[in-house]
N, C-alpha and C positions, 0 to 999 in steps of 0.2 A: 436572192437564194444563196447561204454564203460557200462559196469554193469546196471546201472539207465535207460539205453533205451532198456532195454529188458525186457519183460512181459514173467508170464507165458501164457500157450498159453489157459487154463481155464479162465484165470483172462481176457485176452485180449476178447474170445467170448461174456464173459458178459459184458465188458465194450460197446462193439460195440453196443450190443442190440441185441445179434442175439440170445441167451438164459443164464441162468441160470448157475451158474459155476458147482451147480451138474449134470446137464443134459450135460454140456459142458464134464464133467468127463466121462460120460456114453459114450456121441457119440465119444470120443477119446479111451477108451477102446473097442471099438466095431470097431475100427479099420476104422472111417467113415470121420477119419480129416485127414487131409494131409497139409504139410508144404512142399513149394517148391516139390511135387511132392512125397514127403515121407511121409509113417506113423509115425507119433512122440512117442516117449514114454510119457507117467504119467509126468508131471510135466516140460516139454520142455519148454526153453523159446525161444522166437522170437524178434525180430528185426522189426522194422516199414517199412520194404521193403520185409519181407517175402513174398511170396505168399500161403495164407492159404484158404482152400476149404473145405467143408464139402458136401459129397457126390459128388465131384468132381466139384460143384457149386461154385462159388469166394465168398469167405463172405464181405459183404459190411456194412458198418458203419451204420445202421440206426438211431445211435441216433444225428447224425449231422444233419440227413435231419430233423425231426420234436421236436418239444417241447412241452411235454406233461406236466401239471402244477395241483395239486390238491392243492386249496385256500380255506381258511376258513375267507369269505366276513365279514367284518362287519358292523352293520347295521349302515345305511347312507351312504354308499359307492355307486353308482349306477352303471350298469354294462352295460356301452357305451365304444364303442371305438372310438366315437366324442370328443376327448380332447378340443376342442375349446366350446362345449355346457358347457359342465355340470364339474364343479369344483371340484367333491369328485367323479372322475370316477374311475372305477377299472384299467384302464391303468396305470394310472401315478399314483396308489395309491400304485400297484407292482413295477411300474418301472422297470420293465424286459427287459433286453439289446438288448432282440431282439422282432420283430412284433409279437404280440400275438394278442388272441381274446378269447372271453368265451364262452362256448357251453353251449348256452341258456343265460337263466336270472334268477336274482334273484330281487324281488323288494326292493326298498328302505328301507323298515320297516325291511327286511327280514335278519335274516344272515347265515352263515354256509356255506356247501361244494357247490364250482364250481368249473369246468374244463377248463381251459385256454391252445391253442394249437395256433399252425399254421398249423396245419392240415386238410385242407379244408372237407377231405374226412371222416372223421371221425364224424365230426360235423354234416353233413348231415346225416350220419345213425343214430346217438343218438337221434336226433332232432324230426324224424319222430314218431308222434305220430301211426302211425299203426303199428310199429314196437314190440311196448307194454314193452318197458324198464323201470322196476320198478328206483321211487326214492322215498326216504322214506324221513318223515318230523316229529319232536317234535313239538307237538303247544299247549301254554296254552292258554286257553281261560276266559273270565271275572266272570265265575260263575261255578258252579259243573256239570258234565257231566252227566246226566244220559241215562240208556240202550239204550231209544228212539233213543238221538242223534247218540250211536254208529251204529244202527239200520238203521237209515235214512243217514248216512253218508256212510255208507258201502254200501246200495245200491242204491242209485246215485241220485243227487238232479239236478232236472228242473231249468236250469238257462233262464231265460226268456230271459232275453237283448241277447243272446246268440243262444236263442231257440233252446238247447238242452239240454238234460241232462246228467250228469256226468256217466263216466263207473264205475260200480261196483269198491271197492277198499278193502284195509285190514286196517281196523280200530282196535286199542285195547287202551282202558283206562291203564294209567300210573298210574295217583291219582287221586284225587277229582277233580282238573281243567287240568289234562296235559292227551294228550293223542296222540299215534303215527297214521302216515298215510302213505300206499305205494300205490302211484300212477304210472296210465302207460302212462297219458296223462299231457298234460302242456299247460292248457288255462287260458289265461289272470287272474291273481288273485285268481285262481280256489280255492285255501281250503279257503282263506279269503271269498269269495261268500258264499259256503256251508254253510259254520258257520255262516253267517251273516242271510242267508235262514231262519236256524232255531232260529234266535233271539240270539244267542251266537257272542260275540266280543271275534278277536283274539286279545292277548296281546304277548304273543312274538311267532315267527314262522322260525326253524334253519330246514336246512336241513342236514341229518347227512350219506346219503348213496345216491350215483348213481350207478346203476347196480354192478358191485362186487366192486366200489371204495368208502371205511367207511373215515368218517371223522377222523382225527388223528392228527392233527394239531393244536395249539393256536390260535385265534381271530388275523387276520391281518396276519397271516405266510402262507408260501406255501414250495410246496415241488416237486420233480420231480415224476414222475409217476415211481413205481419201474419196470424192466424189466418183471417179472412175473405178476405184474396187467394188464400192456400191453397186453401182451398175453393171458391174461383171458379175457380180456375185449374184443379186436378182436375175440378169440373165441365165445363168445355172439352174436357178428357184422356180423360174417359170412352170415348166413342169410337175413339179414337189407337190405333193399330198399335205395338207396343212394338217390331218387328225389320222389317227392308227387307225386301222380297221380291223375288226374282231379283237380279239384278246391286249390289253394293252401289255405292253412291258417295259414298259416306265421303270419299273422298280431296275432295270438292268443299267440304264444309261448312268454309271457314273465313273466314265473316265478308264483312266489307265495306270 
């Protein structure tokens, strides 16, 4: 067997998405990993044909199953998978070699973090408003922010056309015209509507976090979700429902 076809067992477990290298070392040290039925030493190398198991269960290559991308959407890009309708759509812009779709939306004038995947199960769990998943935004408005504005935004705004009051949220003033806001729901153009109700006009709106995932790539660029990020995300989603109960409000899941 050629040396370049061999991989250290901890690197293999990391690359297939089972765990991080540090966690793999702990599993190996605890004798929980076997290669062809034998407990390996630390640093043992394996070939593609070796049978690797943890606690007796075969290790599956989860990274070959699904794609998870962190993308910094520019202003002007539309979050749709219908490439026939929108010229500046997110799918053509990224041009990823595998079929993927965005988790939720950011409207055309907004920018920042959006996740893309081909894992429909995780999409459903993240989008459910009842699951109370945090999304954080940095917003600039057209005039100085007052304490009354912060209090009103935090306490909930009644959106007359939707016939509902927004959930209480966390709002913090950053400077004269800029604030951060953490939402746990995603009504259609929610932040813009809330500001408009208080006679403020949004100038820029950037999403910087979805749950445990933070924006750390340049505008227009993407990266893969790390193994640790995916594990933490799945941990947060453990108690999430996969489907809506009662009347669907999917039509309101249109970003900000």
